[in-house]
Structures are given as structure tokens and as C-alpha cells.
C-alpha positions, 0 to 999 in steps of 0.5 A, spaced: 499 499 500 501 506 498 504 511 504 504 505 509 508 500 513 509 493 512 506 492 518 499 496 517 499 493 509 500 486 511 493 487 517 489 491 511 491 485 507 489 479 512 483 483 515 480 484 508 479 476 508 474 477 513 466 479 510 463 485 513 457 481 515 461 477 519 463 483 525 455 485 526 453 478 527 459 477 532 456 484 535 449 481 535 452 475 538 456 479 544 448 483 545 444 477 546 449 474 550 450 480 554 442 480 555 442 472 557 448 474 563 443 480 565 437 475 565 441 470 569 443 475 575 450 476 573 450 484 571 458 484 571 458 480 566 453 482 562 455 490 562 463 486 561 460 483 554 456 488 552 462 493 551 464 489 546 459 489 541 460 497 540 469 495 539 466 489 534 463 493 531 467 499 530 473 494 527 468 492 522 469 499 520 474 499 519 474 492 514 469 496 510 473 502 509 480 498 508 476 494 503 472 499 499 479 505 499 485 502 500 490 503 495 491 496 491 484 494 490 482 497 483 476 501 481 472 495 480 473 492 486 472 498 490 465 500 487 464 492 488 465 492 495 460 499 496 464 504 494 463 510 489 465 512 483 473 515 485 470 522 483 479 525 482 478 521 476 475 523 469 470 519 466 474 517 460 479 515 466 474 511 470 472 507 464 479 505 461 481 503 468 474 499 468 474 496 460 479 490 459 485 490 457 488 488 450 492 482 451 499 484 447 
């Protein structure tokens, strides 16, 4: 990746492999586990587990940003992951980049 060190690049490459819906599922699971712990009378544990959900959702947001706006992904893959066409490129550049390149 441009302007990033090797560790950051490696973390983002690994993070991209996790589907975005996975973070949402784990966060909802934490909320359900917290509710069950609260019902069972373990208030301290319920609060502890319940506080994981926002952190997991923030990690999911980071995951989505890494997938959408990372430098190595081409324009077509970025749009596929929910990104919008680049505002900095002209329409001609976008169509040229997204069209298949002739093989020499």
C-alpha cells in the first residue's frame, strides 16, 4: 500500500479477508450474550460482554474502509465493495480503467 509501513499493509491485507457481515454477527451475538447474562443475574459480566459490541462494530467499520478505499484495489473491486466511483478521476479515466485491457 502507498504511504504505509509493512505491518499496516499486512494487517489490512488480513482484515480484508473477513466478511463485513461477520463483524455485525459477532456484535449481535455479544449483545445477546450480554442480555442472557443480565437475565441470569450476572450484571458485572453482562456489562463486560455488552461493551464488546461497539468495539467490534468499529473494527467492522475499519474493515469496510480498508476494503473500499485501499490503494491496491482497482476501481471495479472498490465499487463492488460499496465504494463510489472516484471523484478525482475523469469519466474517461474511469471507463478506461474498468474496461478490459487488450492482451499483447
